[in-house]
C-alpha positions as CSV (number, residue, x, y, z in Angstrom):
1,X,-16.1,-11.9,19.7
2,X,-14.0,-14.9,19.0
3,X,-12.2,-14.2,15.6
4,X,-10.2,-16.9,13.6
5,X,-6.5,-16.8,13.5
6,X,-4.1,-16.1,11.9
7,X,-5.2,-12.7,10.9
8,X,-4.9,-11.7,7.3
9,X,-2.2,-9.2,6.2
10,X,-3.3,-5.6,6.2
11,X,-3.1,-3.2,3.1
12,X,-1.9,0.3,3.8
13,X,-2.3,1.9,0.6
14,X,-0.2,-0.1,-1.9
15,X,1.8,-1.7,1.0
16,X,1.1,-5.2,2.3
17,X,2.0,-5.6,5.9
18,X,2.4,-9.2,6.9
19,X,2.3,-10.1,9.7
20,X,-0.1,-7.4,10.9
21,X,2.2,-6.6,13.8
22,X,3.7,-3.0,13.8
23,X,6.7,-1.6,15.8
24,X,5.6,1.6,17.4
25,X,7.5,4.9,16.8
26,X,8.9,5.9,20.2
27,X,10.9,9.2,20.7
28,X,14.4,8.5,21.9
29,X,14.2,4.8,21.4
30,X,13.3,3.5,18.1
31,X,16.4,4.5,16.3
32,X,18.2,2.6,13.5
33,X,20.1,0.4,16.1
34,X,16.9,-0.7,17.8
35,X,15.3,-1.3,14.5
36,X,18.2,-3.5,13.3
37,X,17.8,-5.6,16.4
38,X,14.1,-6.0,15.7
39,X,14.9,-7.0,12.2
40,X,17.4,-9.6,13.4
41,X,14.7,-11.3,15.3
42,X,11.8,-10.8,12.9
43,X,8.2,-10.9,13.4
44,X,7.4,-7.1,12.7
45,X,5.5,-6.4,9.6
46,X,6.3,-2.8,9.6
47,X,9.0,-0.8,11.4
48,X,9.1,2.9,12.3
49,X,11.4,5.6,13.3
50,X,11.2,8.0,16.2
51,X,9.0,10.9,15.5
52,X,10.7,13.6,13.6
53,X,10.0,17.3,14.1
54,X,8.9,18.6,10.7
55,X,9.9,22.2,11.4
56,X,13.3,21.2,12.7
57,X,13.9,19.2,9.6
58,X,13.2,22.2,7.5
59,X,15.4,24.5,9.6
60,X,18.3,22.0,9.2
61,X,17.7,21.8,5.5
62,X,17.7,25.5,5.0
63,X,20.8,25.9,7.1
64,X,22.7,23.2,5.3
65,X,22.9,21.3,8.6
66,X,22.8,17.5,9.0
67,X,19.4,16.1,8.9
68,X,18.0,15.0,12.2
69,X,19.6,12.0,14.1
70,X,16.1,10.4,14.1
71,X,16.6,9.7,10.3
72,X,19.8,7.8,11.0
73,X,19.8,4.8,8.9
74,X,16.6,5.5,7.1
75,X,18.1,5.8,3.5
76,X,20.0,2.6,3.5
77,X,18.0,0.1,5.7
78,X,15.5,-2.6,4.6
79,X,12.0,-1.9,3.8
80,X,9.1,-1.5,4.6
81,X,9.8,1.4,6.9
82,X,7.6,4.2,8.2
83,X,8.8,7.6,9.3
84,X,6.6,9.5,11.7
85,X,6.5,13.3,11.5
86,X,4.7,16.0,13.7
87,X,3.9,19.6,13.4
88,X,0.7,21.7,13.1
89,X,1.3,23.3,9.8
90,X,0.0,21.6,6.7
91,X,2.5,23.1,4.3
92,X,5.5,22.3,6.6
93,X,4.3,18.8,7.0
94,X,3.7,18.5,3.2
95,X,7.3,19.7,2.5
96,X,8.9,17.3,4.8
97,X,6.7,14.4,3.6
98,X,7.6,15.0,0.0
99,X,11.3,15.0,0.8
100,X,11.0,11.9,2.8
101,X,9.2,10.1,-0.2
102,X,11.4,11.6,-2.9
103,X,14.8,11.5,-1.2
104,X,14.5,8.7,1.5
105,X,12.0,6.4,-0.4
106,X,10.2,5.6,2.8
107,X,7.3,3.2,2.7
108,X,4.8,5.1,4.9
109,X,4.7,8.5,6.2
110,X,2.9,8.6,9.5
111,X,1.5,11.6,11.3
112,X,1.8,12.0,15.1
113,X,-1.5,13.0,16.6
114,X,-1.0,11.2,19.9
115,X,2.1,12.5,21.7
116,X,0.9,13.9,25.1
117,X,4.2,15.5,26.2
118,X,3.8,19.2,27.0
119,X,6.7,20.4,24.9
120,X,4.8,19.0,21.8
121,X,1.2,19.7,22.9
122,X,1.2,23.0,24.9
123,X,4.4,24.6,23.5
124,X,4.1,23.5,19.8
125,X,0.3,22.9,19.6
126,X,0.9,19.5,17.9
127,X,0.7,15.9,18.7
128,X,-2.4,15.1,20.8
129,X,-3.2,18.8,21.2
130,X,-4.6,18.7,17.6
131,X,-7.3,16.1,18.7
132,X,-9.3,19.2,19.8
133,X,-9.1,20.7,16.1
134,X,-10.4,18.1,13.7
135,X,-10.4,20.8,10.9
136,X,-6.8,21.4,11.2
137,X,-6.0,17.6,11.4
138,X,-8.1,17.2,8.1
139,X,-6.0,20.0,6.4
140,X,-2.7,18.5,7.6
141,X,-3.6,15.0,6.4
142,X,-5.1,15.9,3.0
143,X,-2.1,18.2,2.1
144,X,0.4,15.5,3.1
145,X,-1.6,12.9,1.1
146,X,-1.3,15.1,-1.8
147,X,2.4,15.7,-1.3
148,X,3.4,12.0,-0.7
149,X,1.4,10.2,-3.4
150,X,1.4,7.5,-4.1
151,X,3.2,6.6,-0.8
152,X,0.6,6.0,1.8
153,X,0.1,8.5,4.7
154,X,-1.3,7.3,8.0
155,X,-2.2,8.8,11.4
156,X,-1.7,7.8,15.0
157,X,-4.1,9.2,17.7
158,X,-5.2,8.8,21.2
159,X,-8.8,8.3,22.3
160,X,-9.0,12.0,23.1
161,X,-7.4,14.7,25.0
162,X,-8.9,13.8,28.3
163,X,-11.5,11.2,29.7
164,X,-14.1,13.9,29.5
165,X,-13.1,14.7,25.9
166,X,-13.0,11.4,24.0
167,X,-13.7,12.1,20.4
168,X,-12.0,9.2,18.7
169,X,-14.9,8.1,16.6
170,X,-15.3,11.6,15.1
171,X,-11.5,11.9,14.5
172,X,-11.6,8.4,12.8
173,X,-14.0,9.6,10.3
174,X,-11.9,12.8,9.7
175,X,-8.7,10.8,9.2
176,X,-10.4,8.6,6.6
177,X,-12.1,11.4,4.8
178,X,-8.8,13.2,4.6
179,X,-7.3,10.4,2.6
180,X,-5.2,8.6,5.3
181,X,-4.5,4.9,4.4
182,X,-4.6,3.5,7.9
183,X,-5.3,4.7,11.6
184,X,-3.6,3.6,14.8
185,X,-5.3,4.2,18.0
186,X,-3.5,4.2,21.4
187,X,-6.2,3.2,23.9
188,X,-5.6,6.0,26.5
189,X,-6.3,9.7,26.4
190,X,-3.5,12.4,26.3
191,X,-4.2,13.2,30.0
192,X,-3.8,9.6,30.9
193,X,-0.2,9.5,29.6
194,X,0.6,5.8,30.3
195,X,-1.3,5.5,33.5
196,X,-4.0,2.9,34.0
197,X,-4.9,0.5,31.3
198,X,-5.5,0.8,27.5
199,X,-9.2,0.7,26.7
200,X,-9.5,-1.9,24.0
201,X,-13.1,-1.9,23.9
202,X,-13.1,1.8,22.8
203,X,-10.5,1.0,20.2
204,X,-12.6,-1.8,18.9
205,X,-15.7,0.4,18.6
206,X,-13.9,2.8,16.3
207,X,-14.0,0.1,13.6
208,X,-17.6,0.7,12.8
209,X,-16.8,4.4,12.0
210,X,-14.4,3.4,9.2
211,X,-15.3,2.5,5.8
212,X,-12.3,0.6,4.6
213,X,-9.0,1.7,5.9
214,X,-7.4,-0.6,8.5
215,X,-7.6,0.0,12.2
216,X,-4.5,-0.8,14.2
217,X,-4.8,-1.1,18.1
218,X,-2.0,0.0,20.5
219,X,-1.5,-0.2,24.2
220,X,-0.4,-2.6,26.8
221,X,0.6,-5.4,24.6
222,X,3.5,-7.0,26.4
223,X,3.2,-10.7,25.6
224,X,2.4,-12.9,22.7
225,X,-0.7,-14.1,24.4
226,X,-2.0,-10.6,24.7
227,X,-1.4,-10.1,20.9
228,X,-3.5,-13.1,20.2
229,X,-6.2,-12.0,22.6
230,X,-6.3,-8.5,20.9
231,X,-7.1,-10.2,17.5
232,X,-9.4,-12.7,19.0
233,X,-11.4,-10.3,21.1
234,X,-11.4,-6.9,19.3
235,X,-12.4,-5.6,15.9
236,X,-8.9,-4.5,14.9
237,X,-7.0,-5.3,11.7
238,X,-3.5,-5.0,13.2
239,X,-1.7,-4.3,16.4
240,X,1.3,-2.1,17.3
241,X,3.7,-3.1,20.1
242,X,5.5,-0.4,21.9
243,X,7.3,0.0,25.2
244,X,7.3,-3.8,26.1
245,X,9.6,-4.5,23.1
246,X,12.3,-2.0,24.3
247,X,14.2,-4.6,26.3
248,X,12.6,-7.6,24.5
249,X,13.0,-7.1,20.8
250,X,12.3,-10.8,20.3
251,X,8.6,-10.0,21.3
252,X,7.6,-9.5,17.7
253,X,8.8,-13.0,16.6
254,X,7.0,-14.5,19.7
255,X,3.7,-12.8,18.7
256,X,4.0,-13.7,15.1
257,X,4.6,-17.4,15.9
258,X,1.6,-17.4,18.3
259,X,-0.6,-15.9,15.5
260,X,0.4,-18.6,13.2
261,X,-0.6,-21.2,15.9
262,X,3.0,-22.3,16.4
263,X,4.6,-22.7,19.8
264,X,5.8,-19.4,21.2
265,X,9.6,-19.2,21.2
266,X,10.8,-19.1,24.8
267,X,12.6,-16.0,26.3
268,X,16.3,-16.1,25.3
269,X,18.5,-17.0,28.2
270,X,20.2,-14.2,30.1
271,X,23.5,-14.7,28.3
272,X,21.9,-14.4,24.9
273,X,20.0,-11.3,26.1
274,X,23.3,-9.8,27.4
275,X,24.9,-10.4,24.0
276,X,21.9,-8.8,22.2
277,X,22.4,-5.7,24.5
278,X,26.1,-5.5,23.7
279,X,25.4,-5.7,19.9
280,X,22.8,-2.9,20.3
281,X,25.5,-0.9,22.2
282,X,28.1,-1.4,19.3
283,X,25.5,-0.1,16.8
284,X,24.9,2.9,18.7
285,X,28.5,3.7,19.3
286,X,29.3,3.1,15.7
287,X,26.9,6.0,14.9
288,X,27.4,8.5,17.8
289,X,30.9,7.8,19.0
290,X,32.0,6.3,22.3
291,X,30.9,9.0,24.8
292,X,27.6,10.0,23.3
293,X,26.8,6.5,22.3
294,X,27.4,5.2,25.7
295,X,25.3,7.9,27.4
296,X,22.5,7.2,24.9
297,X,22.7,3.4,25.7
298,X,22.2,3.9,29.4
299,X,18.4,4.0,29.1
300,X,18.4,0.9,26.6
301,X,20.5,-1.1,29.1
302,X,17.8,-0.4,31.9
303,X,15.2,-1.7,29.5
304,X,17.1,-4.9,28.9
305,X,17.4,-5.6,32.6
306,X,13.7,-4.7,33.3
307,X,11.9,-7.4,35.4
308,X,15.1,-9.4,36.2
309,X,16.5,-10.2,39.6
310,X,19.1,-7.6,40.5
311,X,17.8,-5.1,37.8
312,X,17.7,-2.1,40.3
313,X,21.3,-2.8,41.3
314,X,22.4,-2.8,37.7
315,X,20.4,0.3,36.8
316,X,22.1,2.1,39.7
317,X,25.4,1.4,38.1
318,X,24.8,1.8,34.5
319,X,23.0,5.1,34.9
320,X,26.4,6.8,35.4
321,X,28.7,5.3,32.8
322,X,30.2,7.5,30.1
323,X,32.9,5.4,28.4
324,X,33.0,2.0,26.8
325,X,35.4,0.7,29.5
326,X,32.7,1.7,32.1
327,X,29.8,0.3,30.3
328,X,31.4,-3.1,29.6
329,X,32.7,-3.4,33.1
330,X,29.2,-2.7,34.6
331,X,27.5,-5.1,32.3
332,X,30.2,-7.7,33.1
333,X,30.0,-7.3,36.9
334,X,26.3,-6.5,37.4
335,X,23.9,-7.5,34.4
336,X,21.8,-10.4,35.6
337,X,23.1,-13.7,34.3
338,X,22.5,-17.3,34.4
339,X,24.9,-19.0,36.6
340,X,25.9,-21.6,34.0
341,X,26.2,-19.1,31.2
342,X,29.5,-18.9,29.3
343,X,30.8,-15.4,28.6
344,X,31.7,-14.7,25.0
345,X,34.0,-12.0,24.2
346,X,32.8,-8.9,22.3
């Protein structure tokens, strides 16, 4: 298969996603600060929150508590924006979906049927656990579609629960029949977690089992060249970029340029990357305060250093910081940088 580029926009219900490059929802990472950095660089046609526990949302609402931190920024930020939710009870999901549409005016409500973490699967019988129960998935999707109309509802799945239980073709039909407006497929099973390689051939084969909703592929897209190859070689309507963007939020812009046939923007120099990380840090601290914000930023700082000379040394230092002074000192002394870079004050 050698499909022409650039790919057309995708239609998720009444929403046009252009370019058809989506930012993946990732627990603990895709908060409002990260999303703002991605928006600053551009290139993502649809951004998404972290996954929100629907049952926890309802509990907070009933106890007059603040809504989950994972909804930080959702009410005010630019659109389009998807919020991903999870649970195994159709009525709970419908209640939360309706609130997201009415109160937060979200662009898309996405259902997580792909999370492989035991706390979600074995303990809560949600996420990828539900791939073994297509009837329950149908009930959740159809009830949520009804509660959220006309806002589109989408679903994200894996190929199956294990390599011996791959049922993505059957699940794809269930998702569409239940009324979902798009399907995203991560090319691994739940048992795989993130080991091995995403199976894009299996993702592509799902397309023939869908009548009209778009198919979005996800897994191992860590360069603009791989995004181009995914559209050229596989029968997908869109792609979703996940882990590779955590320390490289400019990856979406690089991929979008490549799809347009334009020169791929080079990686920012190390000083620019350092300043990007510091802006990210300021946004987190503004929301959570110095101590909590600094602790939350540790993992992001490690992502920004990933793959660079001296990254291990930097990670060993930044993993223990708990104040702004400590964080800024470690960044100044240990974050990889160009010899000729000029330091700019925060």
